[in-house]
C-alpha positions as CSV (number, residue, x, y, z in Angstrom):
1,X,-9.0,22.6,-8.7
2,X,-8.9,19.6,-7.3
3,X,-8.8,18.9,-3.6
4,X,-5.5,19.3,-1.8
5,X,-2.9,16.7,-2.1
6,X,-2.0,16.8,0.9
7,X,-4.3,16.3,3.2
8,X,-4.7,13.1,6.1
9,X,-7.2,9.9,6.1
10,X,-8.3,8.1,9.0
11,X,-6.5,4.0,8.8
12,X,-7.8,2.4,11.6
13,X,-6.8,3.8,15.0
14,X,-4.1,6.9,13.2
15,X,-4.6,10.0,11.3
16,X,-2.1,9.6,8.3
17,X,-1.0,11.0,5.0
18,X,-2.4,10.5,2.1
19,X,1.4,9.6,1.1
20,X,3.1,6.7,2.6
21,X,5.7,4.2,2.2
22,X,6.0,1.2,0.6
23,X,8.4,-1.6,1.8
24,X,8.3,-4.6,-1.0
25,X,11.7,-3.1,-2.9
26,X,13.6,-2.8,0.9
27,X,15.0,-6.4,-0.1
28,X,17.1,-8.2,-2.7
29,X,16.3,-8.5,-6.5
30,X,12.8,-10.8,-6.1
31,X,12.4,-9.9,-2.7
32,X,14.5,-12.1,-1.1
33,X,17.2,-12.0,0.6
34,X,19.7,-8.4,1.6
35,X,19.3,-5.3,0.1
36,X,22.0,-4.3,-2.1
37,X,22.9,-1.1,-0.1
38,X,21.7,-1.9,3.3
39,X,23.2,1.6,4.1
40,X,21.5,3.7,1.5
41,X,17.7,1.6,2.4
42,X,18.4,2.5,5.9
43,X,18.6,5.9,4.5
44,X,15.3,6.2,2.8
45,X,13.5,4.8,5.7
46,X,14.7,7.1,7.7
47,X,14.1,10.2,4.7
48,X,10.9,9.1,5.0
49,X,10.1,9.6,8.1
50,X,12.2,12.9,8.2
51,X,9.7,13.6,5.1
52,X,6.6,13.8,6.9
53,X,5.7,10.2,6.1
54,X,3.4,8.2,8.7
55,X,2.4,5.3,7.0
56,X,4.6,2.4,6.2
57,X,3.3,-0.4,4.6
58,X,5.3,-3.8,4.9
59,X,5.1,-7.4,4.7
60,X,6.8,-10.5,6.7
61,X,7.4,-12.5,3.3
62,X,9.2,-9.3,2.3
63,X,13.3,-10.4,2.0
64,X,11.5,-12.9,3.7
65,X,12.0,-10.9,7.2
66,X,14.3,-8.4,5.7
67,X,11.9,-5.5,5.1
68,X,11.0,-6.1,8.9
69,X,14.7,-5.8,10.2
70,X,15.8,-2.6,7.6
71,X,12.1,-0.8,9.5
72,X,13.1,-1.9,12.9
73,X,16.7,-1.4,12.4
74,X,16.2,2.7,11.4
75,X,13.2,3.0,12.9
76,X,13.3,2.1,16.0
77,X,11.7,3.3,18.6
78,X,9.0,4.5,16.1
79,X,8.0,8.1,16.2
80,X,5.0,8.4,17.7
81,X,1.7,7.7,14.8
82,X,3.7,6.2,12.8
83,X,0.7,3.5,11.0
84,X,3.0,0.3,10.2
85,X,0.6,-1.9,8.3
86,X,1.1,-5.5,6.5
87,X,-0.5,-8.4,5.8
88,X,-0.7,-12.1,5.7
89,X,-2.1,-15.7,3.8
90,X,1.0,-15.7,1.4
91,X,4.8,-16.6,2.4
92,X,7.5,-17.8,1.0
93,X,9.5,-21.6,1.1
94,X,12.9,-22.6,1.2
95,X,13.8,-21.6,-2.2
96,X,11.2,-18.4,-2.4
97,X,8.0,-19.8,-3.7
98,X,5.1,-18.0,-2.7
99,X,2.9,-20.2,-1.4
100,X,-0.3,-19.6,0.6
101,X,-0.3,-19.6,4.0
102,X,-3.7,-18.6,5.0
103,X,-5.8,-21.3,7.7
104,X,-6.7,-18.8,10.3
105,X,-3.9,-20.3,12.9
106,X,-1.5,-19.5,9.7
107,X,-2.7,-16.3,9.7
108,X,-2.9,-15.6,13.1
109,X,0.9,-16.9,13.4
110,X,1.6,-14.8,10.5
111,X,0.4,-11.6,13.0
112,X,2.3,-12.9,15.4
113,X,5.8,-12.7,13.1
114,X,5.6,-9.8,11.9
115,X,5.2,-7.8,15.7
116,X,8.2,-9.7,16.5
117,X,10.6,-9.0,13.7
118,X,9.2,-5.6,14.0
119,X,9.5,-5.2,17.2
120,X,5.9,-4.0,18.2
121,X,2.5,-5.3,20.0
122,X,0.2,-3.5,18.0
123,X,-0.1,-3.3,13.9
124,X,-1.8,-0.3,12.8
125,X,-3.6,-3.0,10.0
126,X,-2.6,-6.3,8.6
127,X,-4.0,-7.1,4.8
128,X,-5.8,-10.3,5.0
129,X,-4.4,-10.9,1.3
130,X,-6.0,-12.9,-1.4
131,X,-4.5,-15.0,-4.6
132,X,-7.4,-16.5,-5.8
133,X,-10.1,-14.5,-7.0
134,X,-12.3,-17.7,-6.1
135,X,-12.4,-18.0,-2.2
136,X,-15.4,-20.1,-0.7
137,X,-17.5,-18.3,1.5
138,X,-17.5,-20.1,4.6
139,X,-13.2,-19.9,4.5
140,X,-12.8,-16.3,3.7
141,X,-15.5,-15.6,6.8
142,X,-13.1,-17.8,9.0
143,X,-9.9,-16.1,7.4
144,X,-11.1,-13.3,8.1
145,X,-12.3,-14.3,11.9
146,X,-8.6,-14.6,12.9
147,X,-8.0,-11.1,11.8
148,X,-11.2,-10.4,13.5
149,X,-9.8,-12.0,17.0
150,X,-6.0,-10.5,17.0
151,X,-7.9,-7.1,16.0
152,X,-10.1,-7.9,19.2
153,X,-7.2,-8.9,21.4
154,X,-5.3,-6.1,20.5
155,X,-2.5,-7.0,17.9
156,X,-3.4,-5.4,15.3
157,X,-6.2,-2.0,14.8
158,X,-7.7,-2.7,11.9
159,X,-8.7,-5.2,9.5
160,X,-8.1,-4.3,5.5
161,X,-8.1,-6.5,2.8
162,X,-6.2,-7.1,-0.7
163,X,-6.3,-7.9,-3.9
164,X,-10.3,-8.8,-3.9
165,X,-13.0,-8.5,-6.0
166,X,-16.0,-6.2,-5.2
167,X,-18.0,-9.0,-4.3
168,X,-15.0,-9.9,-1.0
169,X,-15.3,-6.4,0.4
170,X,-19.3,-6.0,0.7
171,X,-19.0,-9.3,1.8
172,X,-16.4,-8.7,4.0
173,X,-18.1,-5.0,5.9
174,X,-21.1,-7.4,6.7
175,X,-19.6,-9.5,9.5
176,X,-15.9,-7.1,10.6
177,X,-15.3,-3.5,10.3
178,X,-12.9,-3.2,7.5
179,X,-10.6,-0.1,7.7
180,X,-8.7,-0.7,4.1
181,X,-8.5,-1.8,0.8
182,X,-5.5,-2.7,-1.3
183,X,-5.5,-3.5,-4.9
184,X,-4.0,-3.1,-7.7
185,X,-5.0,0.7,-9.7
186,X,-3.7,3.3,-11.6
187,X,-4.1,5.1,-14.5
188,X,-3.2,2.2,-17.0
189,X,-5.4,-0.4,-14.9
190,X,-8.5,0.4,-13.4
191,X,-10.3,-3.2,-13.3
192,X,-10.5,-2.1,-9.4
193,X,-13.2,1.1,-10.1
194,X,-16.0,-0.6,-9.1
195,X,-13.9,-1.4,-5.6
196,X,-12.9,2.4,-5.4
197,X,-16.0,3.1,-5.8
198,X,-17.4,1.5,-2.8
199,X,-14.7,2.7,-0.9
200,X,-15.8,5.9,-1.1
201,X,-18.8,5.3,-0.5
202,X,-18.2,3.5,3.4
203,X,-15.0,5.7,3.7
204,X,-12.4,3.5,3.7
205,X,-9.0,4.1,3.2
206,X,-8.3,2.9,-0.9
207,X,-4.2,1.8,-0.8
208,X,-3.3,1.3,-4.8
209,X,-0.2,-0.7,-5.2
210,X,1.7,-1.2,-8.5
211,X,0.3,3.0,-8.4
212,X,3.1,3.4,-12.2
213,X,1.6,-0.1,-13.1
214,X,2.0,-3.9,-12.6
215,X,5.1,-4.5,-15.1
216,X,7.3,-2.4,-16.8
217,X,5.1,-2.1,-20.6
218,X,2.3,-0.8,-18.5
219,X,5.0,1.4,-16.4
220,X,6.6,2.6,-20.1
221,X,3.2,3.2,-21.0
222,X,1.7,5.6,-18.7
223,X,5.2,7.3,-18.1
224,X,5.1,8.1,-22.1
225,X,1.8,9.0,-22.9
226,X,1.2,11.9,-24.4
227,X,-1.2,13.7,-22.0
228,X,0.5,12.7,-19.3
229,X,4.4,14.1,-20.6
230,X,2.4,17.5,-21.4
231,X,0.8,17.6,-17.6
232,X,4.1,17.2,-17.0
233,X,6.1,19.8,-18.9
234,X,2.7,22.4,-18.1
235,X,4.2,22.3,-14.3
236,X,7.5,21.3,-14.5
237,X,6.2,17.6,-13.0
238,X,8.0,14.6,-13.7
239,X,5.4,12.0,-15.4
240,X,5.5,9.6,-12.6
241,X,4.3,12.1,-10.4
242,X,1.6,13.9,-12.2
243,X,0.6,9.7,-12.6
244,X,0.4,9.6,-8.3
245,X,-0.5,13.2,-8.7
246,X,-3.3,12.3,-10.1
247,X,-4.3,8.9,-7.3
248,X,-3.9,11.4,-5.2
249,X,-6.9,14.1,-6.6
250,X,-9.5,11.2,-7.9
251,X,-10.3,10.3,-4.1
252,X,-10.0,11.7,-0.9
253,X,-9.7,8.2,0.5
254,X,-6.7,7.2,-1.6
255,X,-3.8,6.2,0.6
256,X,-0.1,6.6,-1.5
257,X,2.8,3.3,-1.6
258,X,5.3,3.9,-3.9
259,X,8.2,2.3,-3.3
260,X,11.7,2.9,-3.4
261,X,15.6,1.5,-2.6
262,X,16.9,5.7,-3.3
263,X,16.4,8.6,-1.6
264,X,16.1,10.4,-4.4
265,X,14.0,8.9,-6.0
266,X,11.5,8.8,-2.7
267,X,12.2,13.3,-3.2
268,X,10.1,12.7,-6.3
269,X,7.6,10.4,-4.7
270,X,6.3,12.6,-2.3
271,X,6.7,15.9,-4.4
272,X,3.0,14.2,-6.2
273,X,1.9,16.0,-3.1
274,X,2.8,19.6,-4.1
275,X,1.1,18.7,-7.7
276,X,-1.8,20.3,-8.1
277,X,-3.8,18.8,-11.1
278,X,-6.9,21.0,-12.6
279,X,-10.0,19.3,-12.8
280,X,-9.5,19.7,-17.1
281,X,-6.3,17.8,-16.3
282,X,-7.8,15.2,-13.9
283,X,-10.0,14.5,-16.6
284,X,-7.8,14.5,-19.6
285,X,-5.8,12.1,-18.0
286,X,-8.6,9.5,-16.7
287,X,-9.6,10.0,-20.5
288,X,-6.3,9.0,-21.9
289,X,-6.2,6.0,-20.6
290,X,-9.9,5.1,-20.9
């Protein structure tokens, strides 16, 4: 059988359940404005905590500010041991378009803004979110320096990086401790496989975003794949639960942050932790998308 998927892994100064919650979808359409159902959004956050989730991934540019506002309203005062993780490097202009916000002083301002809107004194980790893959080395080091300084001053407990290449990770660990890497990764998108392997070797938490695919066609390809559906039927599970359970099974350092605005869907996502895939099933799923 595969290793237990209900275990925990280190994330900066905390040890968290490997099934967390991603707050991106709490904001309105296009990650802007309030949710369609504020009450349900607050209920989802509270239900996640009640179910044992102790790792929430967020960002100030979700809303902007809306996800953090909802997290504070739903959960403050925060339960002991809750890991709140954010990211900096981009923000939204007045029209809602994404823009780079990644000068060292802007990164520092982004960290402080997250702290203020969440109502906390320290974030568990902050990810430097890259948009352009070809970041000049000197600039990348300066950006990491801003996060390292925030860590040394106690504003964050750990430095992470997101949407990065293997070369970025290898360079980053030369200049500071990296506690997590956040990249797109799923059954249908294993572009970041080298990063996952490097994170396994270094025991760095690997946090896949878009765990069910980054666009509708990719998600549909995963959920309708005959291998996925057959394994789901065998276990009396949903195809999405199989895809999430595969992520948990492939490496002990994978931390899930699947998001939703529905309490029912949240329960389904969390149910992936109880789905123990056999070794041959893991291999079949891996090969089905090779």
